[in-house]
C-alpha positions in Angstrom: -22.6 13.6 -132.0 -19.7 12.7 -134.0 -16.9 10.3 -132.8 -13.4 10.1 -133.0 -10.7 7.4 -132.4 -7.6 8.8 -130.6 -4.8 6.1 -131.4 -2.0 5.9 -129.2 -3.0 9.1 -127.4 -2.1 7.8 -123.9 -4.2 9.7 -121.8 -7.3 12.0 -122.0 -5.6 14.7 -119.9 -3.4 15.3 -123.1 -5.2 18.1 -125.3 -6.7 17.2 -128.5 -7.3 19.6 -131.6 -9.9 22.2 -130.9 -12.1 21.0 -133.8 -12.6 18.0 -131.9 -14.6 20.0 -129.1 -18.2 18.5 -128.6 -16.9 15.0 -130.2 -17.3 12.1 -128.5 -13.7 11.0 -127.8 -12.5 7.4 -127.7 -9.1 6.7 -126.8 -7.2 3.6 -128.1 -3.9 2.6 -126.6 -1.8 -0.4 -126.0 -0.7 0.6 -122.5 -3.4 0.5 -120.1 -1.8 2.7 -117.6 -3.7 5.7 -119.2 -7.1 4.2 -118.6 -7.9 4.0 -122.5 -11.4 3.0 -123.6 -10.1 0.5 -125.8 -6.8 -1.5 -125.1 -5.6 -2.6 -128.6 -2.5 -2.8 -130.7 -3.0 -0.4 -133.5 -1.7 -3.0 -135.8 -4.9 -5.0 -135.2 -7.5 -2.3 -135.8 -8.9 -4.3 -138.6 -10.3 -6.6 -135.8 -12.5 -3.8 -134.6 -16.0 -3.0 -136.2 -15.8 -1.3 -139.4 -17.1 2.3 -140.4 -17.5 3.2 -136.8 -15.7 6.5 -136.4 -16.0 9.9 -138.0 -12.5 10.6 -137.6 -9.1 9.0 -136.6 -6.6 11.1 -134.7 -2.9 10.0 -134.5 -0.4 12.1 -133.0 3.1 11.1 -133.0 2.3 7.6 -132.8 2.9 6.4 -136.4 6.5 6.6 -136.0 6.7 3.9 -133.5 5.9 0.9 -136.0 8.2 -0.4 -138.5 7.3 1.0 -142.0 5.4 -2.4 -143.1 3.7 -2.1 -139.9 2.5 1.4 -140.2 1.0 0.2 -143.5 -1.0 -2.3 -141.3 -1.9 0.6 -139.0 -3.3 2.9 -141.9 -5.3 0.1 -143.3 -6.8 0.0 -139.9 -7.7 3.5 -139.9 -9.4 3.2 -143.4 -11.3 0.1 -141.8 -12.6 1.7 -139.0 -13.5 5.2 -140.6 -16.9 5.8 -142.0 -16.8 6.4 -146.0 -16.8 10.2 -145.2 -14.4 10.2 -142.3 -11.0 11.3 -142.2 -7.6 10.6 -140.5 -5.6 13.5 -138.9 -2.0 12.3 -138.4 0.7 14.2 -136.9 4.7 12.9 -137.0 8.0 14.3 -136.7 9.3 15.9 -139.8 12.5 14.0 -140.8 13.2 16.3 -143.6 13.2 19.5 -141.5 15.1 17.6 -138.9 18.1 16.9 -141.1 18.0 20.5 -142.6 18.1 21.8 -139.1 21.0 19.3 -137.9 23.1 20.3 -140.9 22.0 24.0 -140.8 22.9 24.2 -137.1 25.9 21.6 -137.1 24.2 19.6 -134.4 25.4 16.1 -132.9 23.2 13.5 -132.3 23.4 14.1 -128.6 22.7 17.9 -128.9 19.4 19.5 -127.6 17.3 20.3 -130.3 14.7 22.1 -128.4 13.3 22.6 -124.8 9.7 21.0 -124.2 7.5 20.8 -121.0 8.9 17.3 -120.6 12.5 18.7 -120.6 15.3 19.0 -123.2 14.6 16.9 -126.6 18.0 15.8 -128.1 18.4 15.1 -131.9 18.2 11.4 -131.2 14.9 11.6 -129.3 13.2 12.7 -132.5 15.1 10.3 -134.5 14.8 7.2 -132.2 12.2 8.2 -129.6 12.3 10.1 -126.2 15.0 8.2 -124.4 14.1 9.4 -121.0 10.6 7.8 -121.4 12.1 4.5 -122.9 14.4 4.0 -120.0 11.9 5.2 -117.2 9.1 2.8 -118.5 11.3 -0.1 -119.9 8.6 -0.3 -122.7 10.3 -0.7 -126.1 7.0 0.6 -127.9 8.0 4.1 -127.1 10.9 3.8 -129.5 10.6 5.1 -133.0 11.0 2.4 -135.7 10.4 4.5 -138.8 10.3 8.1 -140.0 8.4 10.5 -142.4 8.8 13.4 -144.6 5.9 15.2 -146.2 6.2 13.4 -149.5 6.8 10.0 -147.9 3.7 10.1 -145.5 1.5 11.4 -148.5 2.9 8.2 -150.5 2.1 5.4 -147.6 -1.2 7.1 -147.2 -2.3 7.0 -150.8 -1.1 3.3 -150.8 -3.2 2.2 -147.9 -6.9 3.5 -148.5 -6.6 7.5 -148.5 -6.2 8.8 -152.1 -7.1 12.4 -150.9 -4.4 14.1 -148.5 -4.1 17.5 -147.2 -0.7 18.5 -145.6 1.1 21.0 -143.7 4.5 21.3 -142.2 6.3 23.3 -139.3 7.9 23.0 -136.0 9.5 19.7 -137.1 6.2 18.3 -137.7 4.3 17.2 -140.7 0.5 17.3 -140.2 -1.9 15.3 -142.7 -5.6 15.3 -143.3 -6.4 11.7 -145.1 -9.9 11.1 -146.8 -11.2 8.3 -148.4 -13.4 10.4 -150.6 -13.6 14.2 -151.3 -14.5 15.9 -148.2 -17.8 18.1 -148.1 -17.4 22.0 -148.3 -18.2 22.5 -144.8 -15.8 19.7 -143.6 -13.0 21.4 -145.8 -14.0 24.8 -144.1 -13.7 23.4 -140.4 -10.5 21.9 -140.9 -9.2 24.9 -142.7 -8.3 22.5 -145.6 -8.0 25.5 -148.4 -5.0 26.7 -146.6 -3.2 23.6 -146.7 -1.5 21.6 -149.7 -3.6 19.0 -151.4 -2.3 15.9 -152.9 -4.7 13.4 -154.6 -4.1 10.3 -156.5 -4.8 10.7 -160.2 
């Protein structure tokens, strides 16, 4: 059975992408309240055993580190992944956010959209969900950097992932990042032919 590491996923009650069905789910988080399998700071992933996982899933977590720390995190992803493994990363799309703010003439305190958790303001996407930061008192819920599609590709290439497939939409950038070319079966499973490819040349 393939195994994936859910980095910063908070709780296994939060749904993961359907292609991870029937995979072994290993949850890693710095906060023990969500009962993670591994309590660990993602900046120290290189202390874990190498080449252990078939995939790393990281949804809206990479922006919670300073830019130089995000590089450490990605190097850790490359370390724990098997050679033919991949990382699936989701981050807020700062380019779409900025375009939306300008187009709709929004203020930083204006509501950008409604979520199941409540209204999300422009500042929440930029700096982290303020309600949770205040409620928890934990500074690691704050956003410390941001990404566009091109900047996410750049940082992935620089830290162990020369092959990246990206997609954007709904204020999010998604990236499938590989250390080596994916097999045809994996490319079809992840619907990679429908995504934009960026390879280091």
